Structure formats: C-alpha cells, structure tokens
VOGU-3710 file (C-alpha; in Angstrom, 3 decimals, decimal comma):
1> xxxxxxxxxx> 56,503/87,219/38,810  59,137/88,782/41,007  58,807/89,271/44,964  60,162/92,611/46,156  61,688/93,182/49,045  62,866/96,658/50,882  64,380/97,800/53,958  67,109/100,201/55,074  68,614/97,309/56,636  69,757/93,988/55,924
11> xxxxxxxxxx> 68,797/92,278/59,071  65,362/93,765/58,530  65,469/92,555/54,365  66,542/88,868/55,708  64,204/89,112/58,385  61,034/89,483/55,797  62,420/87,093/53,580  62,787/84,476/56,034  59,266/85,604/56,926  57,766/84,605/53,729
21> xxxxxxxxxx> 59,365/81,274/53,415  57,797/80,415/56,199  54,530/81,064/54,760  52,542/77,582/54,153  52,590/78,520/50,849  55,362/78,624/49,651  56,826/76,288/47,035  58,464/72,969/47,867  61,430/72,324/45,513  64,496/69,683/45,540
31> xxxxxxxxxx> 67,713/71,292/46,011  71,287/69,886/45,708  71,475/69,041/49,570  67,622/68,589/49,686  64,456/69,427/49,937  63,726/73,566/50,197  61,381/75,875/49,890  62,044/78,362/47,436  61,005/81,793/46,019  61,496/82,476/42,841
41> xxxxxxxxxx> 62,723/86,168/41,253  63,387/87,376/44,311  64,284/91,346/44,870  65,831/92,450/47,079  66,561/96,541/48,198  68,770/98,350/50,872  68,310/101,545/51,437  71,763/101,362/53,891  74,222/98,736/52,951  76,323/99,962/55,954
51> xxxxxxxxxx> 73,364/98,249/58,324  74,843/94,518/56,363  75,070/92,768/59,671  72,335/90,221/60,406  71,676/89,897/63,916  68,204/87,929/63,828  69,691/84,976/61,412  69,643/82,010/64,172  72,044/80,393/64,282  74,032/83,869/65,295
61> xxxxxxxxxx> 76,588/83,463/62,698  80,214/84,015/62,680  81,118/87,754/61,747  85,180/86,189/62,021  84,210/83,985/58,793  82,307/86,765/56,518  84,974/89,651/57,935  87,712/87,059/56,564  85,480/86,486/53,012  85,891/89,921/52,520
71> xxxxxxxxxx> 89,553/90,051/52,864  89,748/87,115/50,681  87,589/88,506/48,275  89,291/91,911/47,610  92,636/90,546/47,751  91,966/88,777/44,931  92,406/85,314/46,349  91,252/81,626/46,046  93,335/79,915/48,244  91,227/77,823/50,193
81> xxxxxxxxxx> 93,229/77,230/53,695  92,695/81,207/54,108  88,601/80,661/55,001  88,835/76,893/56,096  90,575/78,341/58,816  87,762/80,048/59,784  84,445/77,392/58,570  85,840/74,233/58,972  82,657/72,877/57,374  83,191/75,215/53,831
91> xxxxxxxxxx> 85,105/71,863/52,219  81,837/69,922/51,987  80,020/72,785/50,310  83,305/73,808/48,020  85,406/70,883/48,151  88,931/69,900/49,009  91,237/71,150/47,192  93,998/73,759/47,898  91,900/75,957/45,667  88,722/76,826/45,577
101> xxxxxxxxxx> 86,410/77,338/41,793  84,190/79,809/42,681  86,144/82,065/44,128  84,858/85,330/43,960  87,721/87,905/44,451  89,983/85,621/42,161  87,423/85,790/39,600  86,632/89,412/39,343  90,306/90,139/39,857  92,498/87,934/37,950
111> xxxxxxxxxx> 89,861/84,899/35,952  89,236/86,740/32,874  93,004/88,061/32,450  91,677/91,413/33,580  91,129/92,960/37,318  87,783/94,080/36,535  87,542/95,876/40,003  90,690/98,352/38,772  88,831/98,473/35,520  85,407/99,538/36,722
121> xxxxxxxxxx> 87,677/101,936/39,186  89,259/103,211/36,352  85,906/103,864/34,434  84,241/105,248/36,808  86,128/107,164/37,522  86,826/108,947/33,879  83,471/108,704/32,831  80,772/108,318/36,117  77,419/108,498/33,717  78,647/104,951/32,410
131> xxxxxxxxxx> 76,176/102,373/32,271  78,804/100,128/31,681  80,152/98,896/34,270  79,745/95,384/34,505  81,973/92,907/36,634  81,088/89,347/35,296  82,089/86,234/37,818  80,317/83,707/35,780  82,411/81,871/33,282  80,367/79,342/30,916
141> xxxxxxxxxx> 83,630/77,585/29,835  83,839/75,914/33,249  80,492/76,334/35,088  78,035/75,486/33,309  76,802/71,365/33,905  77,997/69,100/32,085  76,044/67,831/29,172  74,852/64,892/31,805  73,272/67,452/33,847  76,115/66,450/36,820
151> xxxxxxxxxx> 77,752/69,536/37,919  81,690/70,819/36,367  83,252/71,737/39,961  81,967/71,804/43,675  82,227/75,721/44,051  80,134/76,828/41,316  79,914/80,574/41,733  76,351/81,010/42,879  76,719/85,237/42,036  77,202/85,718/38,369
161> xxxxxxxxxx> 77,430/89,107/37,726  77,151/92,776/39,094  75,934/95,845/38,024  78,039/98,773/39,442  76,621/102,770/38,624  76,945/106,128/39,924  73,830/108,533/40,417  73,795/111,451/42,514  77,312/111,531/43,559  76,578/107,831/45,407
171> xxxxxxxxxx> 77,100/104,473/44,293  74,518/101,910/43,116  75,421/98,451/42,936  73,199/95,148/42,145  74,190/91,904/41,992  72,260/88,844/40,205  72,574/85,736/41,961  71,116/82,609/40,097  70,687/80,569/43,525  70,855/81,748/47,010
181> xxxxxxxxxx> 70,498/79,846/50,220  68,826/81,979/53,394  71,428/81,168/55,546  74,491/79,842/54,285  74,631/82,168/51,750  72,317/85,360/51,786  74,063/86,229/55,127  77,154/86,178/53,281  76,905/87,392/50,041  75,447/90,910/51,483
191> xxxxxxxxxx> 78,141/91,252/53,896  80,364/90,293/50,512  79,062/92,728/48,062  77,527/95,599/49,945  81,259/96,044/51,346  83,187/96,430/48,063  80,239/98,689/47,240  81,160/100,561/50,208  85,129/99,567/49,492  85,135/101,672/46,475
201> xxxxxxxxxx> 82,989/103,651/46,623  86,050/105,148/48,651  88,039/104,656/45,980  86,140/106,564/43,807  85,446/109,629/46,544  81,670/109,055/46,201  78,870/107,738/48,504  77,517/104,459/49,666  73,974/104,677/47,261  71,359/102,043/47,712
211> xxxxxxxxxx> 71,871/97,912/47,166  70,726/96,189/44,551  70,093/92,573/44,995  67,918/89,981/42,536  68,173/86,050/43,547  67,047/83,619/40,688  66,133/81,091/43,275  66,041/82,175/47,214  65,735/78,574/49,213  65,703/77,615/52,956
221> xxxxxxxxxx> 67,063/74,097/52,849  64,731/71,552/55,237  68,344/70,578/57,259  68,240/74,253/58,649  64,714/73,174/60,312  62,103/75,758/58,387  59,009/73,411/59,909  60,912/75,133/63,374  60,571/78,831/64,934  63,838/80,164/63,489
231> xxxxxxxxxx> 63,058/83,441/62,912  63,779/85,461/66,366  63,788/89,077/65,489  66,693/90,584/67,389  67,418/93,919/67,966  71,362/94,553/65,559  73,111/97,634/67,056  73,666/100,232/63,935  77,293/99,921/62,349  78,613/103,943/62,597
241> xxxxxxxxxx> 81,900/102,924/61,291  82,413/102,851/57,138  85,159/101,356/54,920  85,601/103,794/52,744  89,040/105,151/52,215  91,170/106,745/49,360  92,263/103,821/47,061  96,105/103,571/47,820  94,834/103,889/51,228  92,029/100,776/51,306
251> xxxxxxxxxx> 94,851/98,578/49,650  97,000/99,191/51,987  95,153/98,409/54,697  93,661/95,369/53,295  97,229/94,120/52,175  97,945/94,537/56,244  94,522/92,633/56,977  95,434/89,883/54,578  98,998/89,276/56,480  97,068/89,267/59,200
261> xxxxxxxxxx> 94,816/86,372/58,792  97,748/84,582/57,041  99,791/85,092/60,969  96,619/84,078/62,922  95,729/80,434/60,861  99,693/79,931/61,833  99,831/76,957/64,398  103,072/78,567/65,497  101,948/82,422/66,117  101,443/82,189/70,184
271> xxxxxxxxxx> 98,619/83,951/70,914  99,711/86,948/72,816  100,926/88,604/69,119  97,697/87,878/67,723  96,737/90,010/70,299  99,584/92,703/69,746  99,466/92,881/66,034  95,835/93,099/65,545  96,624/97,023/66,041  98,752/98,165/63,521
281> xxxxxxxxxx> 99,477/101,168/63,353  98,819/102,023/59,752  95,180/100,474/60,554  92,412/103,313/60,623  90,568/102,554/63,994  87,223/100,563/61,630  90,146/98,467/59,946  91,477/97,661/64,206  88,232/96,577/64,762  87,884/93,767/61,844
291> xxxxxxxxxx> 91,220/92,394/62,682  90,272/92,743/66,684  87,657/90,139/65,387  89,407/87,588/62,879  91,666/87,762/66,351  89,123/86,833/69,034  88,029/84,051/66,396  91,787/82,919/66,290  91,752/83,223/70,051  88,516/81,322/70,643
301> xxxxxxxxxx> 89,218/77,892/68,342  92,982/77,443/70,161  90,734/77,645/73,292  92,429/80,902/75,190  88,820/82,700/76,399  90,880/85,446/77,642  92,156/86,529/75,579  89,640/86,757/73,024  87,166/88,270/75,997  90,090/91,079/76,016
311> xxxxxxxxxx> 89,929/91,654/71,913  86,391/91,666/72,306  86,559/94,387/74,954  88,996/96,466/72,749  86,399/96,427/69,822  84,957/99,830/69,010  82,070/98,760/66,877  79,180/98,044/68,993  77,691/96,519/66,368  80,878/94,139/65,385
321> xxxxxxxxxx> 80,711/93,101/69,104  77,405/92,496/69,849  77,815/90,146/66,927  80,730/88,694/68,058  79,165/87,727/71,149  75,642/86,027/69,995  78,516/84,030/67,876  80,390/82,956/70,873  77,894/82,745/72,782  76,255/79,738/70,606
331> xxxxxxxxxx> 79,463/78,335/70,448  80,327/78,331/74,145  77,587/78,880/75,762  79,615/79,485/78,992  83,064/81,674/78,383  81,795/85,023/77,410  80,203/87,009/80,282  77,921/89,762/80,437  80,078/92,641/79,968  81,162/90,967/76,532
341> x> 78,155/92,352/74,905
//
C-alpha cells in the first residue's frame, strides 16, 4: 500500500513524514546503521519545489553543505574533497577515497558514457511531449550486492532514477529511491533534485511544476533519537529567489560557483578573499546568495566569526539566511547575534 504525503512545501511534507514515523504503530526494521522505524512505499509530493528548505529538521541542517552538493552535482563531479570540507562526517558513510562511488552528478553526466542531463535538455527542447526522458543513476554492474549479500561499495546510490515530463509549460519531476533516511538523506535529496528540476526548467524556458518523490523504504534510525520529541514545527521563510536561467548563463554561473568552492576549501585562501570573491560580477543575485552562504560556512570553520556574520548580513535571501543562522546557532550557540537573523 502506498503512503502518500502531499504539501505545498518540503518542510510541510517532511514534518508530516516525521510525525508519521513517530507513531507507535510504525514497523521496526533493521538497517545498515542499526534499528529503524520504516514506512514502505512512501510517495511524497511538493507543490512548490522552490520551497525546498526544511527548517523543522532538528538538529538544524547545514545549508552550505546542501548548496555545495547541488554545485557538485550539476558540474558532474565525484571528487570527495569538494564535499568533505562542508561535512567532515561524510566519509563515515560514503567511504574514505578521493572520489565517491555513487556520486549523483558524475553518474548523470559522465558515468554511462553520455551526458544524460544534456541529452534530456536537447530531447525536451525538441519534443516537449516526450515520455521517454529518464535519468539513470543506478548501475547494476557495480551497485548490486555481491552474491553473499555484502555491499559492493560504501557509497551505493540511494537515488535510482528520475522521470522528466513537460505538462502545461511546466517541468514535472519524479524521483525514485530505493532507500531514504529521514534525517541525513531526505532533506538533502529534496534540495538536490528540486534544484536540478528548477535549473533544467530554466534551460528549457519553462515554469517549475510539482516535484514527486517515491521512496521504497523511508526510515528513521534509532540513533537519531526516534524516541525523543524531535519534531518541532518551525516557520521557514519562503524562498523568493529562482535558480532558473538560460542554459549558457546557468552553466557559467555554476562554473563560477565551483571555482569559488575550490578556492574557499583551500587552506591557503585568506578570509578577506573569501568575502571579496563571493560577489562575482557575473553572478546574478540568487547565485551571489549561494556563494555568501558557502563562504560564511568556510569562515565559520576557520573560526572567523566576525567576517562570517558580515557575509550573513549581505545575504538578501531571507530563507537561506534563516537556515544558516539556525545552523550556526546549533554549532556555535554564543557566536551569532540576534541581529543576524
């Protein structure tokens, strides 16, 4: 039986799922990381995919890491250092090599010998009625478990495939997952693929349609505290900005952002350069705001809280500002002034 969760925003959907997983009648299931509460065959629908930020997740998520993941994906990368700077725990789950086995962007743009994102754009530009545009991530040759049931790698893709369709001049996106962790996976997966949806919609000069997300196993680990009152609804400001740009301008903007990430994760880069380089003259304001958030996180990790707060103040996206301030309050509770919100 399908369990359906439908809401205007990602925060609303996530909160509904969390409340359901906290119910006493949810099935307990053993997972790779321990005991879980599990909902099978969960279908999620977000009516406004731009409202992708989940403020009700406790502890607060790191928006800089989520932004870095989107940049990493759209650029088709698999190098681990790009992401590890923003999430020091990532190698515990995805492996300790120089690349990540299941890197979504690399799978989409390089792994199968075809740039699937480019082909999807070309196909839908030529035939908006097509029902054949499918983006494949799962590769049975290297992802299926071994015959003895052991995992083939530490970083096996949870996302399997995406379906793209144009209806009513809007790009509809359906994401299919074999497994989904409520805390570590779902909030980031929603950000990753609603961002891709919005980016490709911009390339095609389309509006953003609904985002649909199917998870065959949607679960919460006991180690994340499912017995505790973890669900605290939080009013998340609306995201009023768009990532939709014409294709050439979009790809140039993400190239600049990728170069900026490479610069800020380099320990030789001085803090003042992190601040000055965020406002690149070729970046539209929504992309400047992405740079300001990831730059602010780089400064926080360097312990330069004064310049970090300066960058937060420069961010004009109130949703991103809210998410980052909540995260900093979690990590450095005495460092952020009330005026930063």
